[in-house]
C-alpha positions as CSV (number, residue, x, y, z in Angstrom):
1,X,-35.7,10.8,-22.5
2,X,-35.8,9.0,-19.1
3,X,-34.6,11.5,-16.8
4,X,-33.5,8.6,-14.4
5,X,-30.7,7.3,-16.3
6,X,-27.0,8.5,-15.7
7,X,-25.3,10.8,-19.1
8,X,-23.8,8.6,-21.0
9,X,-25.2,5.2,-19.7
10,X,-26.9,4.9,-23.5
11,X,-30.3,4.5,-21.5
12,X,-29.4,1.1,-19.5
13,X,-31.1,1.0,-16.5
14,X,-32.0,-2.8,-14.6
15,X,-35.6,-3.1,-15.7
16,X,-38.0,-3.4,-12.1
17,X,-38.4,-6.5,-10.6
18,X,-41.3,-8.3,-10.8
19,X,-41.4,-8.4,-6.6
20,X,-41.3,-5.0,-6.7
21,X,-44.1,-4.1,-8.6
22,X,-46.4,-6.4,-7.1
23,X,-45.1,-5.5,-3.8
24,X,-45.9,-2.2,-4.9
25,X,-48.9,-2.1,-5.9
26,X,-49.9,-4.2,-2.3
27,X,-48.6,-1.2,0.2
28,X,-47.9,1.5,-1.6
29,X,-44.3,2.0,-1.5
30,X,-42.7,2.0,-4.7
31,X,-39.1,1.7,-5.0
32,X,-38.3,0.1,-1.4
33,X,-39.2,-3.1,-2.1
34,X,-36.7,-5.6,-4.6
35,X,-34.1,-2.9,-5.1
36,X,-30.6,-4.5,-5.4
37,X,-28.2,-4.3,-2.5
38,X,-25.7,-1.7,-3.5
39,X,-22.2,-1.9,-2.6
40,X,-20.6,1.4,-1.7
41,X,-17.0,1.6,-3.4
42,X,-14.4,4.2,-2.1
43,X,-13.2,6.5,-4.2
44,X,-10.7,8.2,-1.7
45,X,-7.7,6.1,0.4
46,X,-9.3,4.6,3.9
47,X,-8.0,2.0,6.4
48,X,-9.6,-1.0,7.3
49,X,-10.2,-4.6,6.8
50,X,-13.7,-4.3,5.4
51,X,-12.7,-4.0,1.8
52,X,-13.3,-5.5,-1.5
53,X,-10.1,-6.6,-3.4
54,X,-10.1,-7.9,-7.2
55,X,-13.2,-9.7,-6.6
56,X,-16.9,-8.6,-5.4
57,X,-17.4,-9.7,-2.0
58,X,-13.4,-11.0,-0.7
59,X,-12.2,-10.5,1.8
60,X,-15.2,-9.6,3.6
61,X,-15.1,-8.6,6.9
62,X,-13.2,-11.3,8.2
63,X,-10.0,-10.1,9.6
64,X,-8.3,-13.3,8.2
65,X,-9.2,-13.2,4.6
66,X,-8.0,-9.2,5.4
67,X,-4.6,-10.3,6.1
68,X,-4.7,-13.0,3.1
69,X,-5.7,-10.8,0.6
70,X,-3.0,-8.7,1.9
71,X,-0.4,-11.8,1.9
72,X,-1.2,-12.1,-1.8
73,X,-1.0,-8.9,-2.9
74,X,2.4,-9.2,-1.5
75,X,4.1,-11.9,-2.8
76,X,2.5,-10.6,-6.1
77,X,4.5,-7.8,-6.4
78,X,7.7,-9.5,-5.0
79,X,7.4,-12.1,-7.9
80,X,7.2,-9.0,-10.5
81,X,10.5,-7.7,-9.3
82,X,11.8,-11.4,-9.2
83,X,10.4,-11.6,-12.7
84,X,11.8,-8.4,-13.5
85,X,15.2,-9.1,-12.4
86,X,15.5,-13.0,-13.3
87,X,17.5,-14.8,-16.0
88,X,15.9,-18.1,-16.9
89,X,18.1,-18.3,-20.7
90,X,21.4,-18.4,-21.2
91,X,23.0,-15.4,-22.4
92,X,23.7,-14.6,-26.4
93,X,20.8,-17.6,-26.6
94,X,18.8,-17.0,-29.7
95,X,16.5,-19.7,-30.7
96,X,12.4,-19.9,-31.4
97,X,11.7,-21.2,-28.2
98,X,13.9,-18.5,-26.3
99,X,11.7,-16.3,-28.0
100,X,8.6,-17.8,-26.4
101,X,9.7,-18.0,-23.4
102,X,10.4,-14.5,-22.9
103,X,7.0,-13.6,-24.2
104,X,5.3,-16.0,-21.9
105,X,7.6,-14.1,-18.4
106,X,6.7,-11.1,-20.0
107,X,2.9,-11.7,-20.1
108,X,3.0,-12.8,-16.8
109,X,5.0,-10.2,-15.4
110,X,2.1,-7.7,-17.5
111,X,-0.7,-9.7,-16.1
112,X,0.7,-10.2,-12.3
113,X,1.8,-6.2,-12.6
114,X,-2.4,-5.6,-13.8
115,X,-3.9,-7.5,-10.7
116,X,-1.6,-5.7,-8.5
117,X,-3.1,-2.4,-10.1
118,X,-6.1,-3.3,-9.5
119,X,-5.7,-4.1,-6.0
120,X,-4.4,-1.2,-5.0
121,X,-7.4,0.2,-7.1
122,X,-9.7,-0.9,-4.0
123,X,-8.0,2.2,-2.2
124,X,-7.6,0.6,0.8
125,X,-4.2,1.8,2.5
126,X,-3.4,-1.3,3.7
127,X,-2.7,-3.0,0.3
128,X,-0.9,-0.2,-1.1
129,X,1.8,-0.4,1.7
130,X,1.6,-4.2,1.6
131,X,2.2,-3.4,-2.7
132,X,5.1,-1.1,-2.5
133,X,6.6,-3.2,0.2
134,X,6.6,-6.2,-1.9
135,X,8.1,-4.2,-5.1
136,X,10.8,-3.1,-2.3
137,X,11.6,-5.9,-0.7
138,X,11.9,-7.4,-4.5
139,X,14.4,-5.2,-5.7
140,X,16.4,-5.4,-2.7
141,X,16.7,-9.2,-2.8
142,X,17.0,-9.5,-7.0
143,X,18.3,-6.2,-8.0
144,X,19.9,-3.9,-5.7
145,X,24.1,-4.6,-5.7
146,X,24.2,-6.3,-1.6
147,X,23.0,-9.3,-3.3
148,X,24.4,-8.5,-6.8
149,X,27.5,-7.6,-7.2
150,X,28.4,-5.9,-10.5
151,X,30.6,-8.2,-12.1
152,X,27.9,-10.9,-11.1
153,X,25.5,-8.9,-12.6
154,X,24.2,-10.2,-16.2
155,X,21.0,-8.6,-17.0
156,X,17.4,-10.1,-16.9
157,X,15.5,-12.3,-19.8
158,X,13.0,-8.9,-19.7
159,X,13.3,-5.4,-20.5
160,X,12.9,-3.3,-17.7
161,X,9.0,-1.8,-17.2
162,X,8.5,1.2,-18.8
163,X,6.5,4.0,-17.3
C-alpha cells in the first residue's frame, strides 16, 4: 500500500514528472523541482478580491475582474427571480409547445441557480452578499405586492423552487 495516497482516492496520485526525476538526480533535492503549483481553496468565508469564482484563475487578482464577477453573480440571481415569477405563456394554454417552453424555462432556472450556488461556494463574502442582494431585489420587483397588485397577479409559468 502506498502511504502517500489519500484514503478513498483509489491510489490515484499524479506520476512524478520527468523533469523532477532528472533534476533530483543532479542536485539531490527530490520532490522540490517539478512539483505542480497548488492553489489554496478557502474552506471558510473570507473577504477579499483574490478569489476563484466558477473558473480556474478567474477573476484572479485584478480588481476590475472581481467587480465584473460580482456583477455577473448579481445579474444571474436577479434573473433567477425573474424566471421564478414571470408569465410568458397564456393562462389556460395546454399545448405541447407550452409544456416544452415551461420545461426549458425550468431547466434554465435550475441551471442558473446551480451556477450561483457554485459561485457562492467560492466562500467569498462579496459573492454571497451580491447573490443574496440579486435574489432580494429580484423578489422585490417581481413578487412583492408593491409592484404586483393582488388582482393583477396571475402567477408564473413555473412552480416555485422548493427546498
